[in-house]
C-alpha positions in Angstrom: 20.6 166.1 -165.6 19.3 164.8 -168.9 22.6 162.9 -169.4 22.2 161.5 -165.9 18.6 160.4 -166.6 19.7 158.8 -169.8 22.4 156.8 -168.0 20.0 155.6 -165.3 17.3 154.6 -167.8 19.8 152.9 -170.1 20.9 150.5 -167.3 17.6 148.6 -167.8 19.2 147.3 -171.0 21.3 145.0 -168.7 18.4 142.5 -168.8 18.7 142.3 -172.6 22.4 141.7 -172.4 21.9 139.0 -169.8 19.1 137.4 -171.8 21.4 137.2 -174.9 24.3 135.5 -173.1 21.9 133.2 -171.3 20.2 132.1 -174.5 23.7 131.6 -176.2 24.8 129.4 -173.2 21.6 127.4 -173.4 22.1 126.7 -177.1 25.8 125.8 -176.5 25.0 123.3 -173.9 22.1 121.9 -175.9 24.4 121.4 -178.9 26.9 119.6 -176.8 24.5 117.1 -175.1 22.4 116.1 -178.0 25.3 113.7 -178.7 24.4 111.8 -175.5 20.8 111.3 -176.6 21.9 110.0 -180.0 24.8 108.0 -178.6 23.6 104.6 -179.6 22.8 105.7 -183.2 26.2 107.3 -183.6 28.0 104.3 -182.2 26.2 102.2 -184.8 26.5 104.5 -187.9 30.0 105.8 -187.3 31.4 102.7 -185.7 32.7 104.6 -182.6 33.3 103.1 -179.2 31.8 104.2 -175.9 35.0 106.0 -174.9 35.1 107.8 -178.2 31.5 108.9 -177.8 32.3 110.2 -174.3 35.3 112.1 -175.7 33.3 113.7 -178.4 30.6 114.8 -175.9 33.3 116.3 -173.7 35.3 117.9 -176.5 33.9 121.4 -175.8 35.5 121.1 -172.3 38.9 120.5 -174.0 38.3 123.7 -175.8 37.6 125.3 -172.5 40.7 124.0 -170.9 43.0 125.4 -173.6 41.2 128.6 -174.7 39.3 130.0 -171.7 42.1 132.2 -170.6 42.8 133.2 -174.2 39.1 134.2 -174.4 39.5 136.4 -171.4 42.7 138.1 -172.7 41.0 138.9 -176.0 38.1 140.4 -174.2 40.3 142.5 -171.9 42.3 143.9 -174.9 39.7 144.0 -177.7 36.4 144.0 -175.9 33.9 141.3 -174.9 31.8 141.7 -178.0 34.8 141.2 -180.2 35.7 138.0 -178.5 32.1 136.7 -178.9 32.1 137.5 -182.6 35.4 135.6 -183.2 34.2 132.6 -181.1 30.7 132.6 -182.6 32.1 132.4 -186.1 34.3 129.4 -185.2 31.4 127.8 -183.4 29.1 128.1 -186.4 31.8 126.5 -188.6 31.9 123.6 -186.1 28.1 123.1 -186.0 28.1 123.1 -189.8 30.9 120.5 -190.1 29.0 118.3 -187.6 26.1 118.0 -189.9 28.3 116.1 -192.3 30.4 114.2 -189.8 30.7 110.5 -190.8 33.6 109.5 -188.6 34.9 109.9 -185.1 37.7 112.2 -186.1 35.4 114.7 -187.9 32.8 114.5 -185.1 35.4 115.2 -182.4 36.9 118.1 -184.4 33.5 119.7 -185.1 32.7 119.5 -181.3 36.0 121.2 -180.5 35.1 124.1 -182.8 31.5 124.2 -181.6 32.7 124.7 -178.1 34.4 128.0 -178.8 31.1 130.0 -178.7 29.9 128.9 -175.2 33.4 128.8 -173.8 34.1 132.4 -174.8 30.7 133.5 -173.5 31.2 131.7 -170.1 34.7 133.0 -169.8 33.7 136.6 -170.2 30.2 136.6 -168.6 31.6 138.0 -165.3 33.3 140.9 -167.2 30.1 141.7 -169.0 27.8 141.3 -166.0 30.0 143.5 -163.7 29.9 146.2 -166.4 26.1 146.2 -166.7 24.9 145.3 -163.2 25.0 147.1 -159.9 26.9 145.4 -157.1 23.7 144.3 -155.3 22.5 142.4 -158.4 25.8 140.7 -159.3 24.7 137.5 -157.7 21.4 137.5 -159.6 23.1 138.2 -162.9 25.7 135.5 -162.5 23.1 133.1 -161.2 20.8 133.5 -164.2 23.7 133.2 -166.6 25.2 130.1 -165.0 21.9 128.4 -165.0 22.1 128.5 -168.8 24.4 125.5 -169.0 22.1 123.3 -166.9 19.0 124.4 -168.7 20.6 123.6 -172.1 21.6 120.1 -170.9 18.2 119.5 -169.5 16.5 120.7 -172.7 18.7 118.4 -174.7 17.6 115.4 -172.7 13.9 116.5 -172.8 13.3 117.3 -176.5 16.1 115.8 -178.6 14.4 112.4 -178.9 11.6 114.2 -180.8 14.0 114.9 -183.8 13.7 112.4 -186.6 17.4 111.9 -186.9 20.8 113.2 -185.6 21.1 115.2 -188.9 17.8 117.0 -188.1 19.0 117.8 -184.6 22.3 119.1 -186.0 20.5 121.4 -188.5 18.2 122.7 -185.7 21.3 123.4 -183.6 23.1 125.2 -186.5 20.1 127.5 -187.1 19.8 128.1 -183.3 23.5 129.0 -183.1 23.2 131.4 -186.0 20.3 133.1 -184.4 22.2 133.4 -181.1 25.2 134.8 -183.0 23.0 137.4 -184.7 21.6 138.4 -181.4 25.1 138.8 -180.0 26.1 141.0 -182.9 23.0 143.2 -182.8 22.3 143.4 -179.0 25.5 142.9 -177.1 27.2 146.1 -176.1 30.5 146.2 -174.1 29.2 148.9 -171.7 26.3 151.3 -171.3 26.3 155.0 -172.1 27.9 157.2 -169.4 29.3 154.0 -167.8 30.6 154.4 -164.2 32.9 151.4 -163.6 32.9 149.6 -160.2 36.6 149.1 -160.8 38.0 152.4 -162.1 40.5 152.0 -165.0 44.1 152.2 -163.9 46.6 154.6 -165.4 49.4 152.1 -165.1 50.4 149.5 -167.7 48.6 146.3 -167.0 50.7 143.2 -166.8 48.8 139.9 -166.8 51.3 138.4 -164.4 49.9 140.6 -161.7 46.6 138.7 -161.9 48.2 135.4 -160.8 49.6 137.1 -157.7 46.1 137.6 -156.2 45.7 135.0 -153.5 41.9 135.3 -153.3 41.6 134.5 -157.0 43.3 131.1 -156.4 41.0 130.5 -153.4 37.9 131.2 -155.4 39.4 128.9 -158.1 39.6 126.2 -155.5 35.9 126.6 -154.6 35.1 126.1 -158.3 37.2 123.0 -158.4 35.2 121.7 -155.3 31.9 122.5 -157.0 32.8 120.6 -160.1 34.1 117.6 -158.0 30.7 117.5 -156.3 28.6 118.1 -159.3 30.4 115.9 -161.9 31.0 113.0 -159.5 27.3 112.7 -158.7 26.3 112.9 -162.4 29.1 110.5 -163.4 28.7 107.8 -160.8 25.4 108.0 -159.0 23.0 106.4 -161.5 25.2 103.3 -161.8 26.0 103.2 -158.0 22.3 103.4 -157.0 21.4 100.7 -159.6 24.1 98.4 -158.4 22.9 99.0 -154.9 19.5 97.7 -155.8 17.6 100.7 -157.0 15.7 100.5 -160.3 17.6 102.1 -163.1 14.8 104.5 -164.0 14.5 105.6 -160.3 18.2 106.0 -160.1 18.1 108.3 -163.2 15.3 110.2 -161.8 17.1 110.8 -158.5 20.1 112.1 -160.4 18.0 114.4 -162.6 16.5 115.9 -159.3 20.1 116.6 -158.3 20.6 118.4 -161.6 17.6 120.6 -161.0 18.9 121.3 -157.5 22.1 122.7 -159.0 20.0 124.7 -161.5 17.7 126.3 -158.9 20.7 126.9 -156.6 22.5 128.9 -159.2 19.3 130.8 -160.0 18.0 131.7 -156.6 20.6 130.6 -154.0 22.7 133.8 -154.0 19.6 135.7 -153.0 19.1 133.5 -150.0 22.7 133.6 -149.0 22.7 137.4 -149.1 19.4 137.5 -147.1 20.7 135.2 -144.4 24.1 136.9 -144.2 22.8 140.5 -144.7 25.2 140.8 -147.7 27.9 138.9 -145.9 28.4 135.5 -147.5 31.1 133.6 -145.6 29.1 132.1 -142.7 26.1 131.2 -144.9 28.4 129.5 -147.4 30.0 127.4 -144.6 26.5 126.4 -143.4 25.5 125.5 -147.0 28.7 123.5 -147.3 27.9 121.5 -144.2 24.3 120.9 -145.4 25.6 119.7 -148.8 27.8 117.2 -147.1 25.1 115.8 -144.9 22.5 115.7 -147.6 24.6 113.9 -150.2 26.0 111.3 -147.8 22.6 110.6 -146.1 20.9 110.3 -149.4 23.5 107.8 -150.6 23.3 105.9 -147.4 19.5 105.6 -147.3 19.0 104.8 -151.0 15.2 105.4 -150.8 14.1 107.1 -154.1 11.9 109.8 -152.6 13.9 110.6 -149.6 17.2 110.5 -151.5 15.7 112.8 -154.2 14.7 115.4 -151.6 18.1 115.2 -149.9 20.0 115.4 -153.2 17.9 118.4 -154.2 18.8 120.3 -151.0 22.5 119.4 -151.2 22.7 120.4 -154.8 20.8 123.6 -154.2 23.3 124.5 -151.4 26.3 123.8 -153.6 24.8 125.5 -156.7 24.0 128.6 -154.5 27.7 129.2 -153.8 28.8 129.4 -157.4 27.3 132.8 -158.4 28.4 134.2 -155.0 32.0 133.2 -155.6 32.0 134.3 -159.2 30.5 137.7 -158.2 33.1 138.1 -155.4 35.9 137.4 -157.9 35.4 140.8 -159.6 35.6 142.7 -156.3 38.5 141.1 -154.5 41.4 143.3 -153.4 43.8 143.9 -156.3 41.4 143.1 -159.0 41.4 145.5 -161.9 38.8 146.0 -164.6 41.4 145.0 -167.2 41.9 141.7 -165.4 38.3 140.4 -165.2 38.2 138.7 -168.6 41.4 136.7 -167.9 40.2 136.0 -164.4 36.9 134.6 -165.7 38.9 132.5 -168.2 41.0 131.2 -165.3 37.8 130.1 -163.4 36.5 128.4 -166.6 39.8 126.5 -167.0 39.7 125.4 -163.3 36.2 124.1 -163.7 36.9 122.2 -166.9 40.1 120.6 -165.6 38.3 119.6 -162.4 35.4 118.1 -164.4 37.8 115.8 -166.3 40.4 114.9 -163.7 38.7 114.7 -160.3 35.8 112.2 -160.8 37.4 109.9 -163.3 41.1 109.9 -162.2 41.4 111.2 -158.6 38.2 109.8 -156.9 37.9 106.7 -159.1 41.7 106.2 -159.0 41.7 106.2 -155.2 38.4 104.4 -154.5 38.2 102.1 -157.5 34.7 100.5 -157.5 34.1 101.5 -153.8 31.2 103.9 -154.4 30.9 104.5 -150.6 34.4 106.0 -150.6 33.8 107.9 -153.8 30.7 109.6 -152.3 32.4 110.3 -149.0 35.0 112.3 -151.0 32.3 113.9 -153.1 30.4 115.0 -150.0 33.6 116.4 -148.5 34.1 118.5 -151.7 30.8 120.3 -150.9 32.0 121.0 -147.4 35.3 122.2 -148.6 33.6 124.7 -151.0 32.1 126.3 -148.0 35.3 126.1 -146.0 37.4 127.8 -148.7 34.7 130.5 -149.0 35.6 131.6 -145.5 39.0 132.8 -146.8 37.4 135.1 -149.4 37.0 138.7 -148.1 33.5 140.1 -147.6 33.3 142.4 -150.7 29.7 142.8 -151.4 27.2 145.7 -151.5 27.1 147.4 -148.1 23.6 149.0 -148.3 22.3 152.5 -148.7 25.7 154.2 -148.2 27.0 152.3 -151.3 23.9 153.3 -153.2 24.6 157.0 -152.3 28.3 156.7 -153.3 27.4 155.0 -156.6 24.7 157.7 -157.4 27.2 160.4 -156.5 29.8 158.9 -158.9 27.2 158.7 -161.7 26.2 162.4 -161.2 29.8 163.5 -161.2 30.4 161.5 -164.4 27.3 162.9 -166.1 28.2 166.5 -165.1 31.5 166.2 -167.0 29.7 165.2 -170.2 
């Protein structure tokens, strides 16, 4: 029984693990988006163009496209902490190089390296959270973690202007990254003592090709694509579109920032609401949220009244953001998923998100609609609806109530008795 009590008490350490990866993700996003605040200064001092500045800001996403699945494979084979240690070392080198960057090439290269740390963390967050958190808290754990990126971006916009120079901001970022890296080394553990896995380890040899044969994995990947289409299209086009439609630029920026906070609060608290509405069944609530997101985005764009549009955008963004932790939590429990696949699966989701962020707003939507913002936002609104529609094809896999609690407790007792 002492072993069992130790296992139960030790599970509270999950909040420490969650806090460390959240802080690391905040710092990663902060480091990325300080470039946007110092954009004018960098264009002047380094002689770079607007497109080069944009590419440098988005360089960590290039890292994500090419290395997210690699991050997951390393975690599946060597452990999550090992993957974080490798990526963190590369990220620190990148943040150090950026301090001395004096040209576009060096700046872009440093941002590629800097992106390794947050990319590896986000790719393997699902694997770590499913290891430490009970089924009924998966949505909360994923929601808190996924809010880290938005919080870091918002923090960059809020405080970066207080730094005396880009150099000072980069030094601060380097120190912050080193602190996060030390926290990872000291505090992150791959699993708790007396760990009882939700997905028991298989005795058969794992072949990664089996992961890609899971149809529900691809469906969840499509929901992530829809989310990024919705989120990035608003952030990319809405300030300019509202300004050209006659809204003051400051008001247009405020409206878009409210949308960002809607995404943030949705990822934090939305999964709780979805689970409450659906009584741990998510498909119908996700469809309802998809419909609401479509209506709110298009009505807000049509009305173009700052206060009304802000409220509608917040609601729409909240609904879309709410579905993200639900889908990411469902990913680890879909039929055919094995514990040895989760890292690669998380990397696949990251890749889908990063590719969608690059391709859909700038090339697909803008390529089809040109400067017709009305058509762009119709397609954007439909993306939110489609996220809810595709969620209907994901099986109901979540916590089933007290019976699941009893089953989990029984497994834990059985495991402790063997020790």
